[in-house]
N, C-alpha and C positions, 0 to 999 in steps of 0.2 A: 096956425099958420105953426106955431115951435112944432107941433105931431107932423105937418106936412115936412119940413125941412127933415124932421127926424127921416121921415120914409125915405128921401131922397135920397141919405145920405148912407142909408143902409142899402140902394141900392147901385150906388156910385162904384163899389168894389167889385162890383158882379163882374164887369166886361175884363179887368185884370185878372181875376179869376180864372174867366174863361180863357184867355190867350195864353196864361199859365199852363191852363191845363192841356190845349193844344198844340204848345211846345213840347209837353213831356211826352205826349203820345207821338209827334214826328220822329222825336230821338228815341222811342224805343223803336219804333218802324225802323227807323234807318242802321239803329245795332240788330236786330232781328234780319233785315236786309242782308249786312255784311257778314255775321253769321252765318246763314246759308248759302252766301257766296266760298265762303270761305273751306263751308263743308262740301261745296260741289267740287271746287278745287283741290280738294285734301285727294291724293294720292292712294289706292286701296291697295292694303299691302300682298305683295307679290310673292310666291316660290318662285324665286329664280331658276334653281337648277331641276325643278320639275319642268317649270316653262321651255329651260333649255330641251330638256328629253323630250318634249312632245310636240317638237319644232314639224318632226316628220310627219305627224299625224295632219296639221296645220296644211300643211305642202301639200296632201293629199287633193286636198280642196281648193287651192290657192294657184297649183299647176297643172294640174291635168286637163282643164280647158285646152289654154294655150299649146299644153304639150302637146295634148291629140293631133293639132293642125299643123304643128311642126314634124310630127313622126316622131321624135325620140324617147318621148314615154309610153313603151309597151304595154305594160300592165299595172294593174290596182291591186290592192288584197285588204280585206276588212275582215275582223274574226273576235272571237272570245277565246279567252284562253284561261286555263285552270292554274292557277298562280303559285310556283314555287311546290312542283310536286316531288316526292320523296323518290327521286332518282339520282344516282351521285351524291347524296348529302339527305339528311333529314328535313323535314317539311317544319317551317317556323312561321312563315306570314300569311299573313290573311287574305281573302278577297280573290275575286276575278281580276282580269284585265282583259282590258280595249284594247286589241291590237289591228295596227295599221301599217303595208308599206305600200312603196312604187318601186317597180325595175322598170329600168330603162333600156332602152335597144343595144346592143352590143356595140360597142364602136370598134372597127375594124384592127386596131392594135391588140385586142385579145383575143382573134382569130386563131393564134399560133399555140395559145392553151384551152382551147374548146369553147370560144364566145359564151364566156360566162355574161349573166346580166348585170350590169352596177344596181346597187339596191339600197334605198334608204326605208329606214322602215323605224317606230316605235312603238313602247306598250303602256298605256296607261293604267294603273294600277287604283282599281274605285274603293278599296276600304284605305287607302292612305299609306298603303308600305311602299315596297321600292317601285318606280316608274324609271323606265329608261327609252334611250334612243338607241339604235345601232345601224350599222354603213359594212358596204362588203360586195363582196359578188356572188352569184346564183349562176349557179348549173344546173340545166334542166334539161331531163332525157323523157322521152315519150317513145318509149318502144314500137315498131313497126308505124310509128307516125299514126299510133291508133288513141284513145281518149285517157287512157292512162299514162301518166306521168309521175316522176320523180324528182325531186329536188334538193340540193345541198349548197348551204351557204355556208360561205368563211368570211369573216371581219371583225370588228371590233363593236363594242359600248360603251357609252357614257350614262350616268344613272346617278338618281338623286337619294341612294339609301347610305344606311350605315358601314363607316369604314372599319372601324376600331374600338366600338363603345359596345358592352356589355348590356343592350335593349332589350325588353322582353316582347316576342314577336317581331324579330329585327334580325338577320344575317348581317356577319362580319363579313363585307364582300374584299375588303382589304384595302383595296386602290378605286378610284374614281371610272379609271376607263380600264375595261374589261378588255379579253378576246369574246370573241361571240360566233356561235355555230349554230347550225339548224338544219334540218333533215323536213321533208315534203313529201307526203305522198296521195296523190289524187284522182280525180275524174274529171276531163273537158267535157261538162253536158251541150257545150253547143260552140259555135265558132267561137263565143265571146265569155261565156260563163263558164265557169268552176268551180267544185267544191273540193275541199283535201282537208287533210289530219297537218297538223304542225306543229313540231316540236323545237324547240329552240335552250340552249344552256348559255352561258356567260361563267366567266371565271380569269381569275389572274395565273394560273397555270402554276400557282405558288413562288410568283414572285415578291410577291407581299406578304409581310408577317401573317398575318389572316387571309385565310382563301375558301371560304363559304360555299363558294357558289351556288349556283342558283336556274332550276330545270324549269320551262313553264310548257303547257300544252294543250291544245285547242285545237277548234275548226275553224276555216275560212270558207270563204267565198270568193273568186276572183273576178275581174273583167278584163278583159283582153281590148286595147283600144284598136 
């Protein structure tokens, strides 16, 4: 009889141990779920300067369809650029650029200066060097209304590059906002599509302490809306 009582006594703590074990597992699961939810809500690091410089590239996809319907978007261009070529300065920054640009229909009030098209563009450096967005006006000339065309762009640019620090493989551009100029020559292969060579330059015209300047050259394809 004593042996039977001893056996029952040995079994009595088992339910308590089982409940304690379940409670510990429940608390651990709740803790893991909370950590997972916090990780999902935690914002990832964002390079705000680069994001701002690349807004024109996002606008190409976001605006092209509704703009086409309303007729105020005239042309879109996309291309690949050789970054920081040794023209007007030394070559220091690496990597090719992805370039995108929107050209809008010329408004009536610009007819007096040759009907330039307002433009909004951007170049994203694929090696983590200077990226930039730019804006301004583009004058386009097609001699004898043929397929050959030339373009001249004037405006400004905002970049995420170095200003005045001596950083390897980076240029000291002096100011965050720069002058931006471009030239383009190409061939319209159909009513909608074109191919062109494009060169752009940005600098601060010696208005800041540093003015390394930057020039890029590449090929682009265009689509006329």
